[in-house]
C-alpha positions, 0 to 999 in steps of 0.5 A: 511476446512470442508463441515459441522461441523459434519465432520473432518477438512482437510488441505486446503492450507499450506505454507512454511516458505519462503511464511509466510511472505506475504501469508495469508487469508483475507476474504470470499465472501458473500456466503462463497464459495470463499476464498480470499487469499495473496498468493506468492507460485510459484511466485515472489510477492504476488498475490491476489487469489480466491479459490473456496472451493467446487472445490479448484479452485484457480485463480489470480484476481490481481498480479504484477511481481515484487511487492506484493499486499499491500492493498485490498479494500472489499465492507462491504456489498457485500463482493466483491473485489473492488480494490488493491494497490501495494506499488512500488515507490509510492502507485499504485491502481488497481480497479477491481470493475468499480463502483468506477473507477470514484471515484478513478479518481476524487481523483487522480485529487484533491489530491497530495500524496498517498490516502487511503479509511480509512472508509465509511458510511452505505449508501456507499456515504461518504468516510473517506480518508486519504492522505499520503505526504512525506513532511507533515503530514497525512490529513484526508478528507470527500468525497461525492461520488454523489457531487465528493467533498472533505471536509478537516477534520484534520491532524494527526500531524498538527505542522509539517506544522510549518517547511520546510520539505524535499521531498522524491524522489524515485530512482533506480540504477543498482548494480554490478551484474545486479539487479535494486536497488530501494530506496528513497533519501531526500536532505536538503530542501534548499541545495545549494551544490552538495557536500553534506555529505550522510548518508545511513540509513539502514532499519530493516528486512529482511522483512521490507521495506521503503516506500515513505511518511513522514519519521522522521529520513530522516527529522531529517538528512536533517534538519541538512544538510545530504542527506538521502539515503534509499535502499530496498532489 
């Protein structure tokens, strides 16, 4: 950081290797005086943090004791933080800007699945919304903020509607050493037996995690009569 371009650069913030995967800057306030960060130093999960550059004051704007901040919505004109999401068993939104609270409440009422604000027009009256489902394609809608109405636009893989797909259920259980383990389980769509073969489908890592939504490998296994269990760290 430097106050002006005639001065030398000075280190403002550093992260160790244990924090580099979920700590990073995401933008500035409009006046350039505040830096927005995802920061996991000294905490269990990455928080949304504001860093006031002239004073070096660091404040936590949004945090969860177990889950990293996943997505951050920043208004394209004012540069204000409007909402953040935490990818728990399902995506959960925390609204910071009260001017969009009614919109997110309306979207939650109208939509089935996990929804995301993908883009918006210059007037901020029309939003592009994407909706993730566990048993179908990602759907895209146009949302009119004034009329509180959704207009369907398209599916990203419409051919998925031709098939009966499995649902993905969040599950949790206690490990032998007392930790709560989270994951997802998918049963064959028309399963009638309780004694089904199961495949433990292990994700990559060590930083990757499975998330709720359409998962091609889980669907492939369920289609062939297997229960698919996906466990997160």
